[in-house]
N, C-alpha and C positions, 0 to 999 in steps of 0.2 A: 403331797408333803409327807415325808417320813416321820415316824415318832422320834427318831434320833434328832432330826433338825428342830422340831418343835420343843423337845425337852432341853436341848442345849441352849437355844435362844431364850426360852423362858427363864432358865437359870441365870444367864448372863445379863439379859436386858430387861427381864421382868415383863416381857411382852411376847405374845405368841407369834409364830412364824407368819401366819396369814396376815396379821396386822402390820408387821414390819415390812413384808414384801409389798403389800398394797401401798403403804406410805411412800415407798421409794420407787414405785412403778416398775417392780420386778416381777418375774414369774418363777415358779418352781422349775428346776431342770427337767422334771418329768413332763412338763408341758412343751418341751423343746425336743421334737423327735430326733433331731440331729445329734443329741447328746445321749441317746439311749444306749449306745455302745461303750460309753466311758464309765469305768468302774467308780470313778469319783462321784459321778451322778447317781449311779445305782445304789451305792452304799449309803448315800445321804451326806457324805462329807461336803459335797458341793451343794449349796443350799439355795442359790438364786442365780438367775440370768436375766439379761435384758430381753424384752420382746424383740423378735426379729434376729435373734442370735444366729450368726452364719455358721453352718456346720463345716466340718473339716473337708477340704478339697485339695487335690494336688495343686500347689501354688507356691511360687517363690515370693509372692507379694505379702504373705502373712507372717506375723511374728507373735509369739506368746511372750508376755512381759510380766514380771513379778519382782518381788524383793521384800523380805521381811523388815520390820522396824528394828533399828538398832539402839534407839535412844534409851530404852529402859536398862540396857546393859551397863551404862555409865563407862563405856570403853574398857570394860573388864571381862575377860573370857570366863571368869568364874561366875559372872552374873548373866551369862547367856542362858535364856530359858528355852524349854523344849518347843515352845510355839514357833521360834525362829526356824527350827528344823522342819516342822510341819508346813509352814508357809512356803519355804523354799522347795521342799519335796513336791508339793502339789503343783507348783509352777512347772517343775521339771516333768512330772508325769503327764500333765496335759500336753506339753510339747511333744513328748514321746508318742502319745496317742494320736494327735493331729498330724504329726510329721512336720510341724512348723519349726522354724528357727526359734531359739529361746534366748531372751535377754533377762539377766538377773542384775538388778541394780543393787549396789552397795552404797547406801545413802550416807556415807561418811561426810561428804561435803555439807549436807544439810545439818548434821550434828555440829560441825565446825562453826556454822552460822550462829548457833545459840550457846556454844561452849565458851568458857573463859579461855583466854589466850594461853594460860599456863597448862591447859589440858589438851592443847592441840597435838602435842607429841604423843600423848596416850592414844588419841583417836587415830593417828596415822599408823601406829604400830598395830592397834586393834584391827584396823582395816586390812593390814597385811595378813593377819591370822585368819580373819573371816573370808578373805578372798581365797586363801588356800583351802579352808573348810568347804566353801561352796564348790570349788573344783573337785575335791574328793567326793562330795555327795553326788555331783553330776556324773562322775565316773562310774557310779553304781547304777545309774539309770540308762536304759537302752535308748539313747537319744539318736535321732537321725542326722543331727548336725552338732558340731562342737558348741557348747554353751558360750554365750557372749556375756562375760562378767564386766559390768561397767561401774567403775568407782567414780562417784560424783565429786570426789575431792581432787581428782586429776585436773591439773590446771586447764588443759584444753577442753575437758568435759565441762568444768565449771563455767568457763568463758562461753561455751556454746549454749549452755542452759540460760545464762544471763542474757545472751543475745535473743534467745527465743522468748524470754520474758519481756524484753523490750518490745518485741513485735506484737505481743499479745497483751500488753499492759492495759489496753483500753477495756478488754473483756474481763480481765481479772480484777482490776482496780475497782470496778463497779460492783463487785459482789462482797457481801458481808461473810467473811470466812470464820466468824466466831464459833459457829457450831459445826465446823467441817468434820469433826470426828464424834458427832452425836448421832447415834443410830436409831434409838427408839423414838416413837412419834412425839413424846413429850417428856421433859425432864426438868427438874428444878435444881440439879446439882452440877451445873456446868462449871462452876468455879470462876476464877479470875479470867478476864478476857485475854487472849494472846497479845503480846507486845509486838512491836514492829519487826524484830528479828524473827520471831516465831511466825508471823504472817508471811515474811519473805520465804521462810522454809516451806510453808504450806503452798505458796504459789509455785515454787520450784518443783515440788512434788507433783502438782497437777500437770505441769508442762511435760514431765517425763513420759506421760502416757500418750502424747500426741504423735500420730504417725509422722508428721513433718519433723518433729524432734528426732525420732528414731531413724528416719532417713539420713539425717545429718550425722548422727552418732555412728551409724554403721557404714556410712558412705555408700548407700544403696538407694538410688532414686526410685526403684520399682516398688518399694514397700508402701502399701496403701491400706493395710488391714492389721489392726493390733487387737489381740485378745488379752485383756488384763485378767490374770489369774491370781487374785489376792483375796485376803479374807474380807468378810462382810464389813468390817470396821472401816474399810476404805470406800464405802459406797458413795458418799457425797463427793469425794475427790474425783472418783472415776466419772460420776455423773456430770461434773463440771467440765471435765476434759471432753466428754462426749458432746456436750452442748457447744463448746468452742469449735469442735471439728465439724458439726452439722452446720454451724453458722458461717464458718470461714473456709473450709475445704470440703465441701459436700461429696467430692469424689472419694474421700477417705472414709474409713469406718473404724470405730472402736466398739468392740464387744466386751462384755464383762461376765465372767463366770466366777461367782463368789463362793468361797468355801467357808465353813464354820470357823470362827475364831476358836483356838484351842482353849477348852475350859480348864479352870483350876481343878484341883483334885476333889474339891467339894461341889463342883459344878455351879457355883454361885457367883463366879466372876470370870473375866478373861484371865488366862494364865499370865499374860503380860502385866497385869495390874494386881494380881493376887498378892497377899502377904506371904512372906517366905514360908510359913508353915503349910500353906496351901499351893505352893509352887514347886516345880522341879527344875533345877538347873542342870544343864548338860554335864557340867563337871562336878556335880555333887558326888561324894563318895558312894560307891555302889550300895552299901548297907543303908545309907540315908535314903537313897532312891527307892530301895526295896521297901523300906518302912512306909514311905509315902504312897507307893503303889498299893500297899496293903490297905490304905485308908481311902482309896479312890471310890467315889460314888459309882453305882452301877452304870449310869449313863456315860460316865467318863471312860469306864472300861470298854463300853460299846464303841465310843469314839475311837479309842486306840486300836480296837479290833478292825475298824474300818480303815484306819491309817495303814495297818499292817497288810490288809487285803490289797489296797491300791499299790502300796510300795512293792509288794512281792510280785505283782503282775508285771511291773516294768523294771524290776531289778534283776541282777545276776544271781540272786539268792534262791536256791531251790525251795526252801521252806522258811517262813517268817512267822515267828510267834507274835501274839498280839502286842507284846511290849518289847520285843527284841530291837525295834527301831530306836528306842531310847539308848540302849547299850551301844548300838552301832554309832549313833550320833556322838556319844561320849568319846568313843575310840577315835572317831574322825577328828573331833575338835582337839583332842590331846595330840594327835599326829600333826595337825595344822599348827598348833602352838609350839611344837618342838622344832619346827623349821626356823632358821634365823631369818627374820623378816627384813625387808628393805630398810625399814626405819628403826632398826634395833638400837641405833646409836642415840635415838631421841629419849628424852626423859619419860619414864613410864611409871613412876611411883604413884600409887593411888592413895588418896587421903583416907 
């Protein structure tokens, strides 16, 4: 276990890495020989894997899957934080290293489930912008196959996911999902329990990891192996998907390579949940970003150095400074936002 992993996890979850991994039956990537060649594992950005993780091999049956959370953005591009960039980039770089196909989910459909009807137009336009952004980011990574961007608000995708839920409702309905996004072994600040719409959102998220779901989405019956490349905050959701697969389609396999959640600039919380003064948004004015970078805790600077190391290995950029990735992300999101989206005629006024 690297010092970076332990420091980041202690800052965010107030628990050491060894305790968190043991609680979730995970191992350090250094314990998986098959991952020794991946820079994400060497740098410490990737912090956990399931025992029995299958190493990369020439195979058309394997797919890398990921997709950052969009909910905290409130359907506003100026609220997109830099953790979304990191989460997406690390899914792409793992696909580049393994040679597998890559699926990036845009979970707009899940946000529509819990959003008020008068906000749906905002979410549709926001989805257009983020789809363009992911496409631009993917174009910077040396991928062996074109990235598959799947928007869960597309009617045919949403209907397919609901059909998958119907088939697996017995497994999912029997589980208490209240603590689905609780990572540390014990906590007393879980807040209000999720309501029915939020629980439906949770179940749809779990279903997206299943090989049987991805086979249908991609129209490829040969897919049997899914590698989930998402941050550690998704650990319980992935574990439930793995359990369903073992119990219902044992010929399939789901592996999980978790990366560190992006820390706030003070290293005391996840970037996704930090107060504005401790968070960096991709569209922040450059001088505001520079001021916040100047206040970064040393461990956060080390985190971004690791991000730059991994990003430069798989990008078309000859040299990549430790924080250049933030500026690149800003430029790509501005470019994506400048395109006229499919849903530009929808109401997009933010409260």
